[in-house]
C-alpha positions in Angstrom: -32.3 7.1 51.2 -29.9 6.0 54.2 -27.0 3.8 52.8 -24.0 2.3 54.3 -20.7 4.3 54.0 -18.8 3.1 50.8 -15.6 5.0 50.9 -12.7 2.9 52.1 -11.8 3.4 55.6 -9.2 1.8 57.8 -8.2 2.0 61.5 -5.3 4.3 61.0 -4.9 8.0 61.9 -3.6 9.8 64.7 -6.0 8.1 67.2 -4.4 4.8 66.2 -1.0 6.0 66.7 -1.9 7.6 70.0 -3.6 4.4 71.1 -0.4 2.2 70.4 1.7 4.8 72.5 -0.6 4.8 75.4 -1.0 1.0 75.5 2.8 0.6 75.4 3.1 3.0 78.5 0.5 1.2 80.3 2.1 -2.1 79.7 5.4 -0.8 81.0 3.9 0.4 84.1 2.0 -2.7 84.8 4.9 -5.0 83.8 6.5 -3.6 87.0 3.7 -4.8 89.1 2.0 -1.4 89.8 -1.6 -1.3 90.1 -3.6 1.2 87.7 -5.6 2.1 90.8 -2.5 3.2 92.6 -1.3 5.5 89.9 0.0 8.9 90.7 -0.8 12.1 89.0 2.5 12.5 87.6 2.3 9.2 85.9 -1.3 10.1 84.3 0.5 13.3 83.2 3.0 11.7 81.6 0.6 9.5 79.8 -1.2 12.6 78.5 2.0 13.9 77.3 2.9 10.7 75.3 -0.4 11.0 73.8 -0.1 14.5 72.9 3.3 13.9 71.4 1.9 11.2 69.2 -0.8 13.3 68.0 1.4 16.3 67.3 -0.5 18.6 69.4 0.5 22.1 68.8 0.9 24.6 71.7 -1.6 27.4 72.5 -1.4 30.7 71.1 -3.3 33.8 72.2 -5.2 36.8 70.6 -6.2 39.8 72.2 -9.6 41.5 71.4 -11.9 44.1 72.7 -15.4 43.7 74.4 -17.4 46.7 73.2 -19.7 48.5 75.7 -22.6 48.2 73.0 -22.7 44.3 73.6 -22.9 44.4 77.5 -26.5 44.5 77.4 -27.0 43.4 81.0 -24.6 46.0 82.6 -26.2 49.3 83.5 -25.3 52.2 81.4 -22.9 54.0 83.8 -20.8 50.7 84.3 -20.4 49.8 80.6 -17.0 50.4 79.0 -15.1 48.5 76.6 -12.1 46.3 77.9 -9.6 43.9 76.6 -9.5 40.2 77.0 -7.5 37.3 75.4 -8.6 34.2 73.6 -6.7 30.9 73.5 -6.5 28.9 70.3 -4.5 26.2 68.7 -3.2 26.7 65.2 -1.9 23.8 63.1 -0.2 26.0 60.6 0.4 29.4 62.0 2.8 30.4 59.2 -0.1 29.7 56.4 -0.7 32.7 54.4 -3.5 31.4 52.1 -6.1 33.3 54.0 -8.4 29.9 54.4 -8.6 27.6 57.5 -11.1 25.3 59.2 -12.2 27.0 62.4 -13.4 24.3 65.1 -15.7 25.4 67.8 -16.6 23.0 70.5 -19.6 22.4 72.8 -20.3 24.4 76.2 -17.7 22.7 78.3 -15.2 21.6 75.5 -11.7 22.6 75.1 -9.7 23.2 71.9 -7.7 20.3 72.6 -10.6 18.2 71.7 -9.9 18.8 68.0 -6.3 17.8 68.0 -7.0 14.5 66.4 -9.0 16.0 63.7 -6.3 18.6 63.0 -3.7 15.9 62.9 -5.6 13.7 60.5 -6.6 16.8 58.3 -3.1 18.6 58.4 -1.9 17.5 55.0 -4.6 19.4 53.3 -6.0 22.0 55.6 -5.1 24.5 58.4 -7.0 23.8 61.4 -7.4 26.4 64.3 -9.4 25.5 67.3 -10.7 27.9 69.9 -11.4 27.8 73.7 -14.3 29.8 74.5 -14.0 32.9 76.6 -14.0 32.0 80.3 -12.9 28.3 79.3 -9.5 26.5 79.0 -6.7 28.8 78.3 -9.0 32.0 77.2 -9.4 34.8 79.3 -12.3 35.4 81.6 -15.0 38.2 81.0 -15.5 40.9 83.4 -19.2 40.0 84.2 -21.1 36.8 84.3 -23.8 38.5 82.2 -21.2 38.9 79.4 -21.1 35.0 78.7 -23.8 35.4 76.0 -24.0 33.9 72.3 -23.3 37.4 70.8 -19.9 37.8 72.8 -18.9 34.4 72.1 -19.5 35.1 68.3 -17.7 38.3 68.7 -14.6 36.5 70.0 -14.5 34.0 67.1 -15.0 36.6 64.5 -12.4 38.9 66.2 -10.1 35.9 65.9 -10.8 35.0 62.3 -10.5 38.8 61.2 -7.5 39.5 63.1 -5.6 36.3 61.5 -6.4 37.8 58.2 -8.7 34.9 57.3 -10.9 35.4 54.2 -12.6 32.0 53.8 -13.2 29.5 56.6 -14.9 26.4 57.1 -16.5 26.1 60.4 -16.7 22.8 62.3 -19.4 23.4 65.3 -19.9 20.9 68.1 -23.2 21.6 69.8 -22.9 25.2 70.8 -20.1 25.7 68.3 -22.5 24.7 65.6 -25.0 27.2 66.8 -22.6 30.2 66.9 -21.2 29.0 63.3 -24.6 29.3 61.7 -25.1 32.6 63.2 -21.7 33.6 61.8 -22.4 32.1 58.3 -25.9 33.7 58.1 -24.4 37.1 58.8 -21.3 36.8 56.7 -22.0 34.4 53.8 -18.7 35.3 51.8 -16.6 34.4 54.8 -18.0 31.0 55.5 -17.5 28.3 52.5 -18.6 25.3 54.5 -20.0 24.1 57.8 -19.8 20.8 59.5 -22.5 20.7 62.1 -21.6 18.1 64.7 -24.8 16.8 66.2 -26.6 20.2 66.2 -29.5 21.6 64.2 -31.5 24.8 64.3 -33.4 23.9 67.4 -32.8 22.7 71.0 -35.7 21.9 73.5 -35.3 23.8 76.7 -35.7 20.8 78.5 -32.4 19.1 77.3 -30.6 22.6 77.9 -31.9 22.3 81.6 -30.5 18.8 82.1 -27.2 19.8 80.6 -27.1 23.0 82.9 -27.8 21.0 85.9 -25.0 18.7 84.9 -22.2 21.3 84.0 -23.0 23.8 86.8 -21.9 21.3 89.6 -18.3 21.7 90.7 -16.2 18.4 90.2 -12.9 17.8 91.8 -11.3 14.6 90.6 -9.3 13.6 93.8 -7.4 10.7 92.4 -6.5 9.4 88.9 -9.1 6.6 89.5 -11.6 8.9 90.2 -11.0 11.0 87.0 -11.2 7.8 85.0 -14.6 6.7 86.5 -16.2 10.0 86.6 -14.6 11.4 83.5 -15.5 8.3 81.4 -19.1 8.8 82.6 -19.1 12.5 81.5 -18.0 11.2 78.3 -20.4 8.5 77.8 -22.3 10.0 75.1 -19.2 10.6 72.8 -19.3 7.1 71.5 -17.1 4.1 71.8 -13.8 5.8 72.2 -10.5 4.5 73.1 -8.4 5.5 76.5 -6.0 7.7 74.5 -9.0 9.8 73.0 -10.9 10.1 76.6 -7.4 10.9 78.4 -6.4 13.6 76.0 -9.9 15.1 76.0 -10.3 15.0 79.7 -6.7 16.3 80.6 -7.4 19.1 78.0 -10.2 20.3 80.1 -8.7 20.1 83.5 -6.0 21.5 85.3 -4.3 20.8 88.7 -6.2 22.0 91.7 -3.7 23.9 94.0 -5.9 24.3 96.9 -7.1 20.7 97.4 -5.0 18.5 95.2 -6.2 16.5 92.4 -7.7 18.2 89.0 -10.6 20.4 88.4 -12.3 21.9 85.3 -10.4 24.5 83.8 -13.1 27.4 83.4 -14.5 30.5 85.2 -17.4 28.9 87.3 -19.6 32.1 86.1 -19.8 30.6 82.7 -21.8 27.5 83.9 -24.0 29.9 86.1 -24.6 32.1 83.0 -25.5 29.1 80.9 -27.9 27.8 83.6 -29.5 31.3 83.4 -30.1 31.0 79.6 -31.6 27.6 79.4 -35.2 28.2 80.2 -36.1 29.1 76.7 -35.8 26.9 73.5 -33.2 27.7 71.0 -34.6 28.4 67.3 -32.2 29.4 64.7 -34.4 28.3 61.8 -34.0 31.7 60.2 -30.1 31.4 60.4 -30.3 27.9 58.9 -32.6 28.8 56.0 -30.2 31.8 55.3 -27.1 29.6 55.0 -25.7 29.3 51.2 -22.8 27.0 51.6 -22.7 23.2 51.6 -23.6 21.4 55.1 -22.3 18.3 56.4 -24.3 17.0 59.5 -22.8 14.4 61.8 -25.6 12.8 63.8 -25.1 10.8 67.0 -27.7 7.9 66.4 -28.5 7.8 70.2 -28.5 11.7 70.7 -31.6 13.1 72.1 -30.8 16.7 70.7 -31.4 15.6 66.9 -34.7 13.9 66.8 -35.5 12.3 63.2 -38.3 14.8 62.5 -35.8 17.7 62.8 -33.2 15.9 60.5 -36.2 15.4 58.0 -37.0 19.0 58.1 -33.3 19.9 57.7 -33.1 17.8 54.5 -36.2 19.3 53.1 -35.0 22.8 53.6 -31.5 22.1 52.2 -32.1 19.1 49.9 -29.3 20.1 47.5 -26.7 21.2 50.0 -26.9 18.8 53.1 -25.0 15.6 53.6 -26.1 13.5 56.6 -23.9 11.2 58.2 -25.1 8.9 61.2 -22.5 7.9 63.8 -23.6 4.6 65.4 -23.4 3.9 69.4 -22.9 7.7 70.0 -25.1 10.5 71.7 -24.6 14.1 71.7 -21.9 14.7 70.4 -19.3 12.5 68.4 -15.9 13.3 69.4 -14.5 13.6 65.9 -11.4 11.9 67.0 -11.5 8.4 65.5 -10.4 7.9 61.9 -14.0 6.9 60.6 -15.4 10.6 61.6 -12.1 12.4 60.5 -12.0 10.7 57.3 -15.3 11.4 56.2 -14.9 14.9 57.2 -11.8 15.0 55.0 -13.6 13.3 51.9 -16.5 15.8 52.2 -14.1 18.8 52.3 -12.2 17.4 49.3 -15.4 17.1 47.4 -16.0 13.3 47.4 -19.2 12.1 45.9 -20.7 11.1 49.3 -24.4 9.9 49.5 -27.1 12.4 50.6 -27.5 10.2 53.7 -25.4 7.4 55.1 -24.1 5.7 58.2 -20.7 5.0 59.4 -19.6 1.5 60.2 -20.3 0.0 63.7 -17.0 -0.7 65.1 -16.5 -3.0 68.3 -15.8 -0.8 71.4 -12.1 -0.8 72.3 -10.9 -2.6 75.4 -10.5 0.1 78.1 -7.9 -0.1 80.5 -8.2 3.3 82.2 -11.6 4.7 81.7 -13.8 1.8 83.0 -17.3 2.1 84.4 -17.6 2.5 88.2 -18.9 -1.1 88.7 -16.5 -4.1 89.7 -18.4 -6.2 87.0 -17.4 -3.5 84.3 -13.7 -3.5 85.6 -13.2 -7.3 84.8 -12.8 -7.1 81.2 -10.2 -4.3 81.1 -8.3 -6.2 83.7 -8.6 -9.3 81.9 -7.5 -7.6 78.7 -4.3 -6.1 80.5 -3.6 -9.4 82.0 -3.5 -11.1 78.4 -1.6 -8.2 77.0 1.1 -8.5 79.5 1.3 -12.4 79.1 1.5 -12.0 75.3 4.2 -9.1 75.6 6.3 -11.3 77.9 5.9 -14.6 75.7 7.0 -12.5 72.9 10.0 -11.2 74.8 11.1 -14.6 75.8 10.7 -16.1 72.4 13.0 -13.2 70.9 15.6 -13.9 73.4 15.6 -17.7 72.5 
């Protein structure tokens, strides 16, 4: 039975701190008379740095691992040879020697930075390690396009886990990350103690994968900050009613300065998207992996997600009635960003063994006023501009009152 969430939640956490820092920075810029549409990249990068500092974002680390010839299936025999590459990851507690950690694996185009808010909110009790997929973010590129396969992605994750000496992990997997996580847990049940499936189940229809491939295979150049805000906001439209601070942190983590043409572009090997496009013709079916799982499972379901139809969730519940907890996230598609405090706190509560209902729904919060990531229509921009005007007037009024 689906019930309302009954654990005490409050609008705190790292996202609230970052929101306050970003709002203050924007107000300071606007109080000088500078239009948000005229912001320079250096100002946006300063905004992003302030948000990262507020979240306590850790620096990247790197791990070298080997790509064995035996897994280079699409390469002709005489050209197969093992080679070394590098995996980029972020570790919230690199000096922790307990042998346990949370491993965060993102979607096809996500960067490890997407999990900085979750890491901050869980840092008091957990070591959190988030990973950039091979060919994405700060990770090294693979030698051939055909090497970007699920088997080699899983190898990268397992190599890191083993290389860090971890003996027991919780996997938080968004979309692709959940599929890879289920595969690892099915093969190595003694290694994976819990799994958080972020809007992903044991199957994905090929039609959805094809639409996703069409979107991610296009080259995007964000020529100006306002272009980043409009198009980046559209790209994150399914992530839920997120604040500017979360959206800015996530999109800046996925992109880099484009040296050739100015602006910013996605930080990835273009062959990764081409490889993904070549693999989407078939449906994904990992029910055998799902049935093999022996650990507790938490499913976070975006209520508007087309990847998680109700009948699949019911089938998952029937198969794992004694170990599956389902939490529905309103006003969200595929996939929840796991950055707002409602999501991070329910994950923390579940990890701590809190008695959650078997199925529940998070509160429906009002959408935050956006000052940067507005929709690409004049009508949609009126509300954020009005909010900014009101905020500046309030700040000026407060300042005058204090002087008197």
